[in-house]
N, C-alpha and C positions, 0 to 999 in steps of 0.2 A: 731482389725485391720483386721483380716481375714474376719470378717463379713462385714466390710465396702467395702473391695475389691470385695467380691462376689456380693454385691448389685450393685456396679458400673459396673461389667461385665454384669449383668443381664440387666441393663439399656441400655448399648451399644448394646447388642444382640437384644433387642426389637426395638431399633432405626434402626438397620440395616435391620431387617425384614420388618419394616414399609417402609423404603426407597425403597427396592426392589419391594415391592408390589405396591408402588405408581408409579414406573417407568414402570410397565407392563400395557399396554393398553388393555382394555377388547376387546375380539374378537367380532365384530358385523357382523351380516348377512347383505349383501348388499340389498338395496331395489330393487325389481324386478318389472319392469313395462312391461306389456304385451299389445301391441297394438291390435287393432281389427283384423288386418291381421295375427296375430300370436296366436290366441286362441287355435289352435289345436296342439301346440308344446308339446311333451311329457315331463313329469317331469324329466325324465332321461337326456334329452337334456339340460334342464334348469340347472340341477345339474352339468353337464359337463361344461357349460359355466361359472358357478360360480367357479368351481375348477380351471379353466384355468385363472381366473382373481381374485386371492385371495385378492388383495388390492382395489377392486372396491367398491365404495360407492353406485352407482346406475347402474343397468344394464337394458337397454331398448331393448326389442325384438320387432322389427317392423313387420316382416313377417316370416311366416313359410310355406313352400310348401312341403308337404309330397310326398312320393313315388307314391301314387295313383293319385296325381294331375299332375304328370309329365307323360304325355302320349306320346307314340311314334306315329307320324303321319302315317296314312295309306299309304301303298305302292301304288303308282300310277300304273295304268295298263301299261304294257310294250308294247309300240307301236313303230315300226320302219318303215321307208320308204326307198325304193330303186327304181332304174330305170333300165330298160332293153330295149334292141332293140333301143339304142340311135343312132340317125342319126343327123349329123351336116352339114349344108350347109353354105357357105360363100358368101359374096358380098361386093363390094366396097373395095377390098383388095389393100392396098398400102404398098410396101416394101421399106426399107431403107429411110423412111421418118423421118423428125425431130420430136422428141417427146418433148424434153425440152433442154434448154440451161442455165447453171448455172455458175455464177461468184463464184470463189473460193477464190482468194486473188489478191492483186496488189502490184507492186513495183514502187517507184517513179523514176524519171529521175536521172541517174548517181548513183543510189544506188544498193547495192547487198544484197540479203536476203538469209540466210540459215535457212530453216524451222526447228524449234525445235521439231515439231511433224508433222506427216503426215496429209495432208488435203484432204478430200474426198468429193465427191458428188455422190448421188445415185438416181436411178429411179426404181420404182417397177411397174410391169405389173398390169393391172387392167381391170375390167369389169364394164360396166354401170349397168348390172344386172347379178347376178351369174347364170351360166348355170347349168343344171342337172349334167353334167359330165364335169370336168375341161378340158379346151383346152390346149393342150401341149405347154409349153413354156411361157404361160401368167403369171402363178403364180411364177415369179422369180424376183430377184432384181439384177441389175448390178451396179457396183461401179467403178468409176474412181478415181485415187489417185495421188496426187503430193507427192512424197516421202520425208521424213524428211532427214536431213543432206545434201541434194543436194542444190546447189547454183542456185538462180534465180536472174537474173539481170533486171533492168529497162532499159528504152531507154538510149543510150549513150548521153554524154554531147553535142555532135554535132547534136543530133536529134531535130527537131522542136516540138516533142511531149514530154510531161512531165509525162506520166503515162503508165504503161504496166499492163493490166489486164489479169490474167490467168483464163481461163474458161474451162468448160467441156460440150460438146454438145452430147446429147444422140439421138440415132436413133433406129428405130424399125419398126414393122409391125402393121398397124391399119386396121380395117375393121368391118363389121357387121356379125352377125351369127344368125342362126335359128336352134334350136334343137327340135326334136320330140322324144318321148319316151313312154314307158309303165310304169306307176307309180304303184308300188306294195306296199300295206299297209299290214303289218303283226301285228297281235294282239296276244301277248303271244304265239308266235310260229306258229300261223295259219294264212294263207292268208285270209283277209276279203274283200279286193277290188283290182281290177286291172282296170286301166283306162288309155286311151290315153291322153297325155298332150303335150304341146309345150311351148317354151319360146324363146325370142329373145333379142338381145342387141348389143352393140358394145364392142370392146376389143382393148387393147394396149399391144403389145408384144415387150419388149425391146430386142434389139439384138446386139447393138454396141455403142461405144462412141469414141469421139475424144477430145484430150486435145490440147488447142491452146491458144495463147495470142493475144491481140489487143492493139496496141499503139495508143494513142489518146491524145489530148490536153485538159486538164481540167482547166477551168477558176478558178484562185485562189479565 
């Protein structure tokens, strides 16, 4: 009886060992495919990629760019330009002239509007051609604003007009200029050229604005 039990235990043990062994998948090395652009990749880098991807079946390396191939571009020569002895003359100067007129919003006849947000319009000074040295007051922006939470009304019911347009008109100075100067070119700290130069163009310098409204009849 004891002999029979021993034989049965031996059979069960062998079966268990076989089952565990059959459930363990053999560890296989992934297939490594190295394309033409990656021929110079070191083996250590390949091993690192394999280690980081233990479940990979196929690893394809398309390109490898080593340290020697990554070159720092050469530093360009340091050249600066400046202007001295600048003189500016003006012609055809007009002040307080209209620059631009912009519509901001409108309110219909008999209606009242409270702005939920401020509404603005702006004008920026400009040159037809940049001067060597900036002309004072031209490189600015002025902004007119209709403030939020304020009440704006359209024409009254008794009016023959059915629309009120709120606008902003901008004013400024316009004219022409001529600048002469000495242009100095410096190469890595040393002056290499000095030459007389000149430039000319027109300019617009914003200086003021007016907010106003216009009542008119719009055909439905």
